[in-house]
C-alpha positions in Angstrom: 0.0 0.0 0.0 1.4 3.4 -1.0 2.1 6.0 1.6 0.6 9.5 1.3 3.9 11.1 0.0 4.2 8.3 -2.6 0.6 8.8 -3.8 1.3 12.6 -4.0 4.5 12.0 -5.9 2.7 9.7 -8.3 0.0 12.2 -9.0 2.5 15.0 -9.6 4.5 12.7 -12.0 1.3 11.7 -13.8 0.2 15.3 -14.3 3.7 16.3 -15.5 3.6 13.7 -18.3 0.7 15.6 -19.9 2.5 18.9 -19.9 2.8 20.8 -23.2 3.6 24.4 -24.1 -0.1 24.8 -25.1 -2.0 23.4 -22.1 0.2 24.0 -19.1 2.2 26.5 -17.1 4.4 26.3 -14.1 4.8 28.9 -11.4 7.6 28.7 -8.9 7.1 31.1 -5.9 10.1 31.8 -3.6 11.2 34.7 -1.5 11.0 36.3 2.0 9.3 34.3 4.7 6.1 35.8 6.0 5.9 38.1 3.0 2.5 36.7 2.0 3.3 33.9 -0.5 0.8 31.4 0.8 -1.9 34.0 1.2 -1.4 35.1 -2.4 -1.5 31.6 -3.8 -4.7 30.8 -1.8 -6.3 33.8 -3.4 -5.1 32.8 -6.9 -6.4 29.3 -6.5 -9.6 30.3 -4.8 -8.8 28.4 -1.6 -10.1 29.4 1.8 -7.4 27.6 3.7 -5.8 29.4 6.6 -2.3 30.3 5.6 0.3 28.2 7.5 4.1 28.0 7.4 5.3 26.4 4.3 7.8 23.6 5.0 10.5 23.4 2.3 8.7 22.8 -1.0 4.9 22.4 -1.5 3.1 21.6 -4.7 -0.4 22.5 -5.8 -2.2 23.1 -9.1 -5.2 24.8 -10.7 -7.2 23.8 -13.7 -9.3 25.7 -16.2 -11.3 24.4 -19.1 -10.0 25.8 -22.4 -13.1 27.0 -24.2 -11.5 26.9 -27.6 -10.5 23.2 -27.1 -13.7 22.0 -25.5 -13.0 19.4 -22.9 -9.2 20.0 -22.7 -8.1 21.7 -19.5 -5.3 24.1 -19.0 -3.2 23.1 -15.9 -1.2 25.5 -13.8 1.4 23.8 -11.6 2.4 25.8 -8.6 5.6 25.2 -6.6 6.1 27.2 -3.4 9.3 27.2 -1.4 9.3 28.1 2.3 12.7 26.8 3.5 16.0 28.6 4.0 17.0 30.6 1.0 20.7 29.5 1.3 19.6 25.9 0.6 17.1 26.8 -2.2 19.7 26.4 -4.9 20.0 22.7 -4.1 16.2 22.2 -4.4 15.4 24.4 -7.4 16.8 22.0 -10.0 14.2 19.4 -9.0 11.4 21.6 -10.4 11.0 20.7 -14.1 11.0 23.5 -16.7 8.2 22.3 -19.0 5.5 24.4 -20.7 5.5 28.1 -19.8 7.6 28.7 -16.7 7.3 31.8 -14.4 9.9 32.3 -11.7 8.3 34.6 -9.0 10.4 36.2 -6.3 8.4 37.7 -3.5 10.2 40.2 -1.4 9.1 41.8 1.9 8.9 45.6 1.3 8.5 46.1 5.0 12.0 44.7 5.6 14.3 46.7 3.4 17.5 45.6 5.1 17.0 42.0 4.0 15.5 42.9 0.6 18.7 42.6 -1.4 19.8 39.4 0.2 16.5 37.8 -0.7 16.6 39.1 -4.3 20.2 38.3 -5.0 20.0 34.8 -3.5 16.9 33.9 -5.5 18.4 35.2 -8.7 21.6 33.4 -8.3 19.7 30.1 -7.7 17.7 30.8 -10.9 20.9 31.5 -13.0 22.7 28.5 -11.5 19.9 26.0 -11.9 18.5 27.0 -15.2 21.7 28.3 -17.0 20.8 26.5 -20.2 17.1 27.4 -20.1 17.1 31.2 -19.5 15.0 31.9 -22.6 12.2 29.6 -21.3 11.8 31.3 -18.0 10.1 34.6 -17.2 10.9 36.5 -14.0 8.2 38.2 -11.9 9.3 40.3 -8.9 6.4 40.7 -6.4 6.8 43.3 -3.7 4.7 42.2 -0.7 3.4 44.3 2.2 3.0 47.4 0.2 0.6 48.7 2.9 3.6 49.3 5.1 6.1 50.3 2.5 3.9 53.1 1.2 4.4 55.0 4.5 8.2 55.0 4.2 10.3 58.0 3.5 10.1 59.2 -0.1 13.8 58.9 -0.7 13.9 55.3 0.6 10.9 54.4 -1.6 12.5 55.9 -4.6 15.8 54.0 -4.0 14.1 50.7 -3.5 11.9 51.1 -6.6 14.9 52.2 -8.7 16.8 49.1 -7.5 13.9 46.7 -8.4 13.3 48.3 -11.8 17.1 48.0 -12.6 17.1 44.3 -11.6 13.9 43.7 -13.7 15.6 45.4 -16.7 18.7 43.2 -16.3 16.7 40.0 -16.3 13.7 41.1 -18.5 11.3 40.7 -15.6 8.0 42.0 -14.6 7.3 43.9 -11.3 4.1 44.2 -9.3 3.6 45.5 -5.7 1.0 43.7 -3.6 -0.6 43.8 -0.2 -3.2 41.3 1.2 -4.7 44.3 3.1 -5.6 46.4 0.0 -8.4 44.8 -2.1 -7.4 46.6 -5.3 -3.8 45.2 -5.0 -5.2 41.7 -4.2 -7.4 41.8 -7.3 -4.5 43.0 -9.5 -2.1 40.4 -8.2 -4.7 37.6 -8.7 -5.4 38.8 -12.2 -1.6 38.7 -13.0 -1.2 35.2 -11.7 -4.4 34.1 -13.6 -2.9 35.6 -16.7 0.4 33.8 -16.4 -1.3 30.6 -15.3 -4.1 30.3 -17.7 -4.0 33.3 -20.1 -1.6 35.3 -22.2 0.9 36.3 -19.6 1.2 39.5 -17.6 -1.2 42.1 -18.9 0.4 45.4 -20.0 -2.5 47.7 -20.3 -2.1 49.1 -16.8 1.4 50.4 -16.0 2.6 52.3 -13.0 6.2 53.6 -12.8 6.0 56.2 -10.0 7.6 55.3 -6.7 4.8 57.1 -5.0 2.3 54.4 -6.1 2.3 50.5 -6.1 4.5 49.6 -9.1 3.0 47.6 -12.0 5.7 47.2 -14.7 5.3 44.5 -17.4 8.6 43.5 -19.0 9.5 45.4 -22.1 7.7 48.6 -21.0 10.5 50.1 -18.9 14.0 51.5 -19.9 17.1 52.8 -18.2 16.1 56.3 -19.3 12.7 56.0 -17.7 14.3 54.7 -14.4 16.7 57.7 -14.5 20.0 55.9 -14.2 22.6 54.7 -16.6 22.6 51.0 -17.7 24.2 49.0 -14.9 25.4 45.5 -14.1 24.0 43.6 -11.1 27.0 44.4 -9.0 26.7 48.1 -9.8 23.1 48.1 -8.8 24.0 46.3 -5.6 26.9 48.7 -4.8 24.6 51.7 -5.4 22.0 50.3 -3.0 24.5 49.3 -0.3 26.1 52.8 -0.4 22.8 54.1 1.0 21.4 51.2 3.1 23.2 48.7 5.2 21.8 45.3 4.6 21.4 42.2 6.7 22.9 39.0 5.3 22.2 36.7 8.2 19.0 35.0 9.3 17.0 37.0 11.9 17.5 36.1 15.6 15.0 33.7 17.3 12.0 35.4 18.7 11.3 35.7 22.5 8.2 33.7 22.0 10.2 30.7 20.7 12.7 30.9 23.6 9.7 30.9 26.1 8.8 27.4 25.1 11.7 26.2 27.2 9.7 27.0 30.4 6.4 25.6 29.1 6.0 22.5 31.4 5.2 21.9 35.0 7.9 19.3 35.3 11.4 20.8 35.4 12.9 17.7 33.9 10.8 18.2 30.7 11.9 21.8 30.5 15.5 20.7 30.8 15.1 18.2 27.9 13.4 21.0 25.8 16.3 23.3 26.5 18.9 20.6 25.4 16.9 19.9 22.2 16.5 23.6 21.6 20.3 24.2 21.7 20.9 21.1 19.5 18.4 22.3 16.9 19.5 25.9 17.0 23.0 24.9 15.8 21.7 22.9 12.9 22.2 24.3 9.4 19.7 22.1 7.7 16.6 22.8 9.9 13.9 24.2 7.6 10.9 24.3 10.0 10.1 26.7 12.7 11.8 25.7 16.0 8.7 26.7 17.9 6.5 24.4 15.8 9.0 21.6 16.1 9.2 21.8 19.9 5.4 22.2 20.3 4.8 19.1 18.2 7.4 17.0 19.9 7.1 18.0 23.6 3.4 18.8 24.1 
């Protein structure tokens, strides 16, 4: 009797065998943790599930009947990565590039000090994993939590928008800003994912270039002149940004709430075991799940 993971793998393999350029699309969504990736995907796939922490790589799909073809259905394969970004390059090659493939990087606009690390790490993984398939991949940069970013200082917003537009120009990518708390941005992001998943790609009728508004820039509609900077390399874009903002390159420290789990039991012996396990897990480089969730699941 097959296990649940084996059944899931079998279903994925079966669906992938029917992929063609005409009836399928793949979306790979990666980026900042807690930026809203799962919430956005649930909206796109019309799911009412409560967003939860994504463990490493999760697969889902959507179907839509192709009216021109009758019974034939268009399938959108969705891969979401929620593990550590530094290990993503080892996992990305396992995602097949078949049919139309959209590589979506979601950054947290509310955390500008880790923005470049997320963007650079995800781009390097894409270039390393798909070096021979660049022409088959489209890049979409999604700026999450715009509801917070819009209240930032004007110069900071201009700098971040200039950086993202420069990166998009270098890799022929699209840009869209999103917030789960602003209905108009939710609708726009959903329409874009629907377009790349089941339609004709990112719509280019509505374009927004101003840093004072939520960006919406389809590839091919921007230029270095419009951005207001000279054509640059990725390293030059990075240097310009780092000259203005100091960026974090390490993972954030553990929260106080997680540490508090060590004193969660009536028996001191259990608390001691939790503390030992906590220290052991804290020093692991390969742990991809939340320490809090792990300890709660294993000691409660």
